[in-house]
C-alpha positions in Angstrom: -16.4 43.7 11.7 -15.7 43.3 8.0 -15.0 46.6 6.3 -12.6 49.4 7.3 -9.8 48.6 9.7 -10.3 49.8 13.3 -8.8 53.0 14.3 -7.7 52.8 17.9 -8.7 55.9 19.9 -7.6 56.6 23.5 -10.5 57.8 25.6 -8.9 58.6 29.0 -6.9 55.4 29.1 -9.5 53.1 27.5 -8.7 52.1 23.9 -11.8 52.3 21.7 -12.1 50.6 18.3 -13.7 53.0 15.7 -14.5 52.3 12.1 -15.0 55.0 9.5 -16.5 55.3 6.1 -16.8 58.3 3.6 -14.8 61.4 3.0 -13.4 63.1 6.1 -14.6 66.5 4.7 -18.3 65.4 4.5 -20.7 66.1 7.4 -20.2 63.8 10.3 -22.5 61.1 11.6 -21.6 59.0 14.6 -23.4 55.7 15.2 -23.6 54.3 18.7 -24.7 50.7 19.5 -26.4 49.5 22.7 -25.5 46.6 24.9 -24.8 43.7 24.2 -24.2 44.6 20.5 -21.1 45.9 18.7 -20.5 48.5 16.0 -21.1 45.6 13.5 -24.9 46.2 13.7 -24.3 49.6 12.0 -22.3 48.4 9.1 -25.1 48.2 6.5 -26.3 51.7 7.5 -22.8 53.2 7.5 -22.2 51.8 4.0 -25.4 53.4 2.7 -24.6 56.8 4.3 -20.9 56.9 3.2 -21.6 58.6 -0.1 -23.0 61.7 1.7 -21.4 61.6 5.2 -18.3 60.8 7.1 -19.6 58.0 9.2 -18.0 56.7 12.4 -19.3 53.6 14.3 -17.4 52.4 17.3 -17.4 49.6 19.8 -18.3 51.2 23.1 -16.2 50.4 26.1 -16.6 46.9 27.2 -17.8 45.7 23.8 -16.3 44.3 20.6 -12.7 45.2 20.0 -12.7 48.0 22.6 -11.1 47.7 26.0 -13.1 46.3 28.9 -12.4 48.4 32.0 -13.2 46.9 35.3 -15.6 48.4 37.8 -18.9 50.2 37.5 -17.2 53.7 37.8 -15.7 53.1 34.3 -19.2 53.0 32.8 -20.6 56.2 34.3 -22.4 58.5 31.9 -19.6 61.0 32.1 -17.2 58.4 30.8 -19.5 57.3 28.0 -20.0 60.9 27.0 -16.2 61.4 26.9 -15.9 58.3 24.7 -18.4 59.8 22.2 -16.4 63.0 22.2 -13.2 61.2 21.6 -14.4 59.2 18.6 -16.1 62.3 17.2 -12.9 64.4 17.1 -11.1 64.2 13.8 
Protein backbone atom coordinates (compact mmCIF):
# COMPACT_ATOMS: atom_id res chain seq x y z
CA UNK A 1 0.00 0.00 0.00
CA UNK A 2 1.41 3.39 -0.96
CA UNK A 3 0.84 5.94 1.76
CA UNK A 4 1.63 5.75 5.45
CA UNK A 5 4.08 3.16 6.71
CA UNK A 6 2.63 0.07 8.32
CA UNK A 7 2.42 -0.01 12.08
CA UNK A 8 2.95 -3.58 13.28
CA UNK A 9 0.41 -4.59 15.91
CA UNK A 10 0.59 -7.81 17.90
CA UNK A 11 -2.81 -9.50 18.14
CA UNK A 12 -2.31 -12.53 20.36
CA UNK A 13 0.88 -13.58 18.58
CA UNK A 14 -0.21 -12.59 15.07
CA UNK A 15 1.42 -9.47 13.63
CA UNK A 16 -1.07 -7.24 11.82
CA UNK A 17 -0.11 -4.44 9.43
CA UNK A 18 -2.13 -1.29 10.17
CA UNK A 19 -2.05 2.00 8.28
CA UNK A 20 -3.23 5.28 9.78
CA UNK A 21 -4.23 8.70 8.52
CA UNK A 22 -5.37 11.87 10.28
CA UNK A 23 -4.84 13.32 13.74
CA UNK A 24 -4.81 10.82 16.60
CA UNK A 25 -7.08 13.18 18.58
CA UNK A 26 -9.86 13.07 15.96
CA UNK A 27 -12.79 10.64 16.18
CA UNK A 28 -11.72 7.15 15.11
CA UNK A 29 -12.81 5.18 12.06
CA UNK A 30 -11.57 1.64 11.41
CA UNK A 31 -11.88 0.22 7.90
CA UNK A 32 -11.94 -3.56 7.48
CA UNK A 33 -11.57 -5.27 4.09
CA UNK A 34 -12.97 -8.63 3.06
CA UNK A 35 -11.24 -11.63 1.53
CA UNK A 36 -9.30 -11.77 -0.74
CA UNK A 37 -8.61 -8.00 -0.62
CA UNK A 38 -6.12 -6.00 1.45
CA UNK A 39 -6.34 -2.66 3.22
CA UNK A 40 -5.26 -1.05 -0.07
CA UNK A 41 -8.90 -1.04 -1.21
CA UNK A 42 -9.60 1.55 1.52
CA UNK A 43 -6.79 3.99 0.71
CA UNK A 44 -8.89 6.46 -1.37
CA UNK A 45 -11.60 6.48 1.31
CA UNK A 46 -9.07 6.88 4.14
CA UNK A 47 -7.44 9.83 2.42
CA UNK A 48 -10.81 11.57 2.03
CA UNK A 49 -11.74 10.99 5.67
CA UNK A 50 -8.35 11.96 7.14
CA UNK A 51 -9.16 15.66 7.48
CA UNK A 52 -12.01 14.88 9.94
CA UNK A 53 -11.13 11.47 11.43
CA UNK A 54 -8.29 9.32 12.68
CA UNK A 55 -8.55 6.50 10.15
CA UNK A 56 -7.07 3.03 10.53
CA UNK A 57 -7.13 0.42 7.77
CA UNK A 58 -5.42 -2.89 8.39
CA UNK A 59 -4.58 -6.10 6.60
CA UNK A 60 -6.63 -8.78 8.31
CA UNK A 61 -4.83 -11.95 9.38
CA UNK A 62 -3.86 -14.00 6.38
CA UNK A 63 -3.90 -11.05 3.97
CA UNK A 64 -1.50 -8.41 2.70
CA UNK A 65 1.43 -7.62 4.97
CA UNK A 66 -0.13 -9.29 8.04
CA UNK A 67 0.92 -12.71 9.32
CA UNK A 68 -0.70 -15.83 7.91
CA UNK A 69 -1.42 -18.19 10.78
CA UNK A 70 -2.08 -21.83 9.95
CA UNK A 71 -5.22 -23.74 10.73
CA UNK A 72 -8.89 -22.82 10.75
CA UNK A 73 -8.90 -22.11 14.50
CA UNK A 74 -6.74 -19.04 13.85
CA UNK A 75 -9.60 -17.54 11.82
CA UNK A 76 -12.47 -18.02 14.27
CA UNK A 77 -14.72 -15.01 14.81
CA UNK A 78 -13.36 -14.52 18.33
CA UNK A 79 -9.84 -14.13 16.87
CA UNK A 80 -11.03 -11.70 14.21
CA UNK A 81 -12.86 -9.68 16.87
CA UNK A 82 -9.67 -9.55 18.95
CA UNK A 83 -7.75 -8.31 15.90
CA UNK A 84 -10.24 -5.48 15.43
CA UNK A 85 -9.87 -4.52 19.08
CA UNK A 86 -6.07 -4.62 18.82
CA UNK A 87 -5.92 -2.23 15.87
CA UNK A 88 -8.56 0.05 17.41
CA UNK A 89 -6.58 0.61 20.59
CA UNK A 90 -4.34 3.70 20.42
